[in-house]
C-alpha positions in Angstrom: -29.0 -32.3 23.9 -25.8 -30.7 25.3 -25.0 -30.3 28.6 -22.8 -28.4 30.2 -21.6 -28.9 33.8 -19.9 -27.0 36.5 -17.6 -29.0 39.2 -17.2 -31.7 36.7 -14.3 -33.4 39.4 -16.2 -33.3 42.1 -18.9 -36.0 43.7 -21.7 -34.7 41.5 -20.1 -34.0 38.3 -18.7 -37.5 38.4 -21.8 -39.4 39.4 -23.6 -36.5 36.3 -20.9 -37.8 33.8 -22.0 -41.5 34.4 -25.8 -40.5 34.1 -25.2 -38.7 30.9 -22.9 -39.7 29.2 -25.0 -40.6 26.0 -25.2 -36.7 25.5 -23.1 -34.1 24.5 -21.1 -33.1 27.6 -18.5 -30.3 28.4 -17.4 -30.7 32.7 -15.8 -27.6 33.7 -13.7 -27.4 36.6 -10.5 -26.1 38.1 -7.9 -25.0 37.1 -9.1 -24.7 33.5 -12.4 -23.2 34.3 -12.8 -20.7 37.3 -16.7 -19.9 37.6 -14.8 -16.7 39.6 -13.5 -15.3 36.7 -16.5 -13.8 34.6 -15.4 -13.6 30.9 -13.9 -16.6 30.8 -16.6 -18.8 32.3 -19.1 -17.1 30.6 -17.3 -17.2 26.9 -16.8 -20.9 27.9 -20.3 -21.3 28.1 -22.0 -19.5 25.5 -19.3 -21.0 22.9 -20.4 -24.5 23.9 -24.4 -23.5 23.3 -25.5 -25.4 25.8 -29.3 -26.5 26.3 -29.1 -26.7 29.9 -26.2 -25.5 32.0 -26.4 -28.2 35.4 -24.0 -25.7 38.0 -22.9 -27.9 40.7 -19.6 -25.8 41.7 -19.7 -24.7 45.4 -17.2 -24.2 48.3 -19.1 -26.3 49.8 -16.1 -26.4 53.0 -18.9 -24.9 55.5 -16.3 -23.9 58.4 -14.1 -23.0 55.6 -16.5 -20.6 54.5 -17.0 -19.0 58.1 -13.2 -18.9 58.3 -13.1 -17.1 54.9 -16.3 -15.4 53.7 -15.1 -13.3 51.4 -14.2 -15.9 49.5 -17.3 -18.0 50.0 -19.4 -15.5 48.8 -16.9 -14.9 45.5 -17.3 -18.7 44.8 -21.1 -19.5 45.8 -22.6 -15.8 45.2 -20.8 -14.2 42.3 -19.3 -17.5 40.7 -23.3 -18.2 40.5 -24.2 -15.2 39.0 -21.6 -16.0 36.4 -22.8 -18.9 35.2 -26.7 -17.6 35.6 -25.6 -14.3 32.9 -24.0 -17.4 30.4 -27.2 -19.2 30.2 -28.5 -15.7 30.2 -27.0 -15.0 26.7 -27.3 -18.5 25.3 -30.5 -18.9 26.4 -29.7 -21.9 28.3 -31.8 -23.7 31.0 -30.3 -23.8 34.6 -30.2 -26.3 37.1 -28.4 -24.9 40.0 -27.9 -27.2 43.5 -28.2 -25.3 46.3 -28.6 -26.5 49.7 -30.7 -27.7 53.2 -28.2 -25.3 54.6 -30.3 -22.0 53.5 -33.0 -23.0 56.1 -32.1 -22.2 60.2 -33.4 -25.7 61.1 -35.8 -23.8 64.0 -39.1 -24.5 62.0 -40.0 -27.8 64.2 -41.1 -29.6 61.0 -39.4 -30.6 57.4 -38.9 -27.6 54.7 -40.6 -27.7 51.8 -39.5 -26.0 48.1 -41.7 -22.9 49.0 -40.7 -21.9 52.2 -38.5 -18.8 52.7 -34.6 -19.4 53.5 -33.2 -18.4 56.5 -29.5 -19.1 56.9 -27.5 -19.1 59.6 -23.7 -19.7 58.6 -21.2 -17.8 56.0 -21.8 -20.8 53.7 -25.3 -20.8 54.0 -25.8 -17.3 53.3 -23.6 -17.5 50.3 -25.6 -20.1 48.9 -28.8 -18.4 49.4 -27.2 -15.8 47.9 -26.5 -17.8 45.1 -30.4 -18.7 44.8 -31.1 -14.8 44.8 -29.0 -14.7 41.3 -30.8 -17.6 39.6 -34.1 -16.5 40.9 -33.5 -12.7 39.2 -31.8 -13.4 35.9 -33.5 -16.7 35.1 -36.8 -17.6 34.2 -35.8 -21.5 33.1 -34.2 -22.8 36.1 -34.7 -25.8 38.1 -32.9 -25.1 41.7 -32.2 -28.1 43.5 -31.6 -28.3 47.3 -30.0 -31.5 48.3 -27.8 -32.5 52.1 -25.2 -34.7 53.1 -24.0 -35.8 49.8 -21.6 -38.3 49.5 -20.4 -41.1 46.7 -17.4 -43.4 46.3 -13.9 -41.9 46.0 -14.9 -38.0 47.4 -13.5 -36.8 51.0 -17.3 -36.9 52.9 -18.8 -37.7 55.9 -18.5 -41.6 55.6 -14.9 -41.4 54.4 -14.0 -39.6 57.6 -16.7 -42.0 60.4 -14.4 -44.8 58.4 -11.4 -43.0 59.1 -11.8 -42.1 62.7 -13.0 -45.3 63.5 -10.2 -47.0 62.3 -7.8 -43.7 64.3 -9.7 -43.9 67.3 -11.2 -46.9 67.8 -14.3 -45.2 69.5 -16.3 -42.3 68.2 -18.3 -39.3 69.5 -21.2 -38.0 67.4 -23.7 -35.2 67.4 -27.2 -36.7 67.8 -29.1 -33.4 67.4 -28.2 -32.5 63.9 -31.0 -34.0 61.8 -31.3 -34.7 57.6 -31.3 -37.0 54.9 -27.9 -38.5 53.7 -27.9 -38.2 49.8 -26.1 -40.6 47.7 -24.3 -38.7 44.5 -25.6 -41.1 42.0 -29.2 -41.2 43.4 -29.1 -37.0 42.9 -27.6 -37.2 39.3 -30.2 -39.7 38.3 -33.1 -37.2 40.1 -31.7 -34.4 38.1 -31.0 -36.0 34.6 -34.7 -37.0 35.1 -35.4 -33.1 36.0 -33.7 -31.7 33.1 -35.7 -33.1 30.3 -38.9 -32.2 32.2 -38.9 -28.5 31.2 -40.7 -28.4 34.2 -39.2 -25.3 36.2 -39.0 -24.9 39.8 -37.4 -25.1 42.9 -37.3 -29.1 44.2 -35.7 -30.5 47.5 -34.1 -33.8 46.2 -32.0 -36.1 49.1 -32.4 -39.6 49.9 -35.7 -40.3 51.3 -36.1 -40.6 55.3 -34.1 -38.6 58.0 -31.3 -39.3 60.4 -29.3 -37.5 62.6 -25.7 -37.7 62.3 -24.9 -40.0 65.3 -27.8 -42.1 63.2 -25.6 -41.9 60.1 -22.5 -42.8 61.5 -23.7 -46.2 63.2 -25.3 -46.8 59.9 -21.7 -46.4 58.2 -19.7 -48.7 60.8 -22.1 -51.4 60.8 -22.3 -51.8 56.8 -18.3 -51.4 56.6 -17.8 -54.1 59.3 -17.2 -51.4 61.9 -20.6 -52.3 63.9 -18.0 -53.5 67.0 -16.7 -49.1 67.2 -18.7 -47.7 70.4 -20.5 -44.3 69.6 -21.0 -41.5 71.5 -24.1 -39.4 71.2 -23.5 -36.1 72.2 -25.2 -32.4 71.5 -24.5 -30.3 69.2 -22.5 -27.6 71.5 -20.3 -30.4 72.8 -18.4 -30.1 69.1 -17.8 -26.8 68.7 -17.2 -26.1 65.0 -16.8 -22.6 63.5 -20.3 -22.9 61.6 -23.8 -23.2 63.4 -25.4 -26.0 61.2 -29.2 -26.1 61.0 -30.1 -28.7 63.7 -33.4 -30.1 62.3 -33.6 -28.9 58.3 -34.9 -32.2 56.5 -36.0 -31.0 53.1 -39.6 -33.0 51.2 -39.2 -34.0 48.3 -42.4 -32.5 47.2 -42.6 -30.7 44.2 -40.4 -33.5 42.3 -42.5 -36.6 43.4 -45.5 -34.7 41.4 -43.4 -35.1 38.5 -42.7 -39.1 39.6 -39.1 -38.1 40.4 -38.4 -40.2 43.5 -35.0 -41.4 45.2 -34.5 -44.3 47.4 -34.5 -44.7 51.5 -30.7 -43.1 52.7 -30.5 -46.9 54.5 -30.8 -48.5 50.6 -28.7 -46.0 49.0 -26.0 -46.3 51.2 -25.7 -50.1 51.3 -25.0 -49.7 48.0 -22.0 -47.4 48.5 -20.6 -50.1 50.4 -21.5 -53.1 48.5 -20.0 -51.3 45.2 
C-alpha cells in the first residue's frame, strides 16, 4: 500500500511514520510541500500515485485562527480541498483528520459521528469547512475527528503544563472544559487499522474516558513528579482567550468500535507518555 500523509513533521505525522514504517510512504510538510498551493500539492500527490492520503496538516493554533481567519480558512478549508482534489485525480482514498471542536459543546451529552457540526470559533468553522469539501468531493473517505492531541517531542497541553508548573510553582486551570486527551501514537495506530478496512465514513477517535482540563493537568503533574504543585480549578470565563472553546464536547467512538478499533483509557496513555 502506498500512503502519502500531510503534516509529516507534526505530532501525528511522526507517529504515523512509526506505525506505517513498512509501507511505501511519502511525507508532506512545510517548507517543501504547501497544501495551500493547489497546483503543486495536487501534482506532488498525483505523481506519487498513493492508495491512501492521510491529511493531518492543519492550522491548529485555535487562538491564532481567531486573530487571522483568512489564513485559517486558507489552510484548513482550501488546503483540505486541494488534498481532496488530488485524491479525486488519482483515485486515492482520503483520511481527513478533523476535531471535536466542530461541535459547540451545548448538547449536554457526548457527540456521536452523525451529530450535526455546530462550530463556534474560527478554527472550528475552518475545520468544518474542510469536512464539507471532503464530503462533497469524494466518495472514498474516512473522516476522523479527534481531540486534545499530544505526543513526546511536540508543543502541547502536557508540555505547557509542565513548563508552567516549573516556572510559576502554582497553576490555575479551567475545570468546565471537558473532552478526552488523545495520545498521538494511539491515534496513529487507530488510523492505520481503519485505512485497511475499506469501511468509509465518519469516525471519532480519542483515548477512552473523559476529563476536564483541570483533571488532565492534575494527572500530568502527578505523573511528572510534580504532584506537590497546587492547582486551582477555575471557570473558562476566568481565563480570557481569543477563541471560544466548546465546553462539553467529548466524542463517542461508536463506528470505530463496531469495527473492533478502540483506544485505551487516557490515563494509561498518559502513563506511557511519561514512562517513555
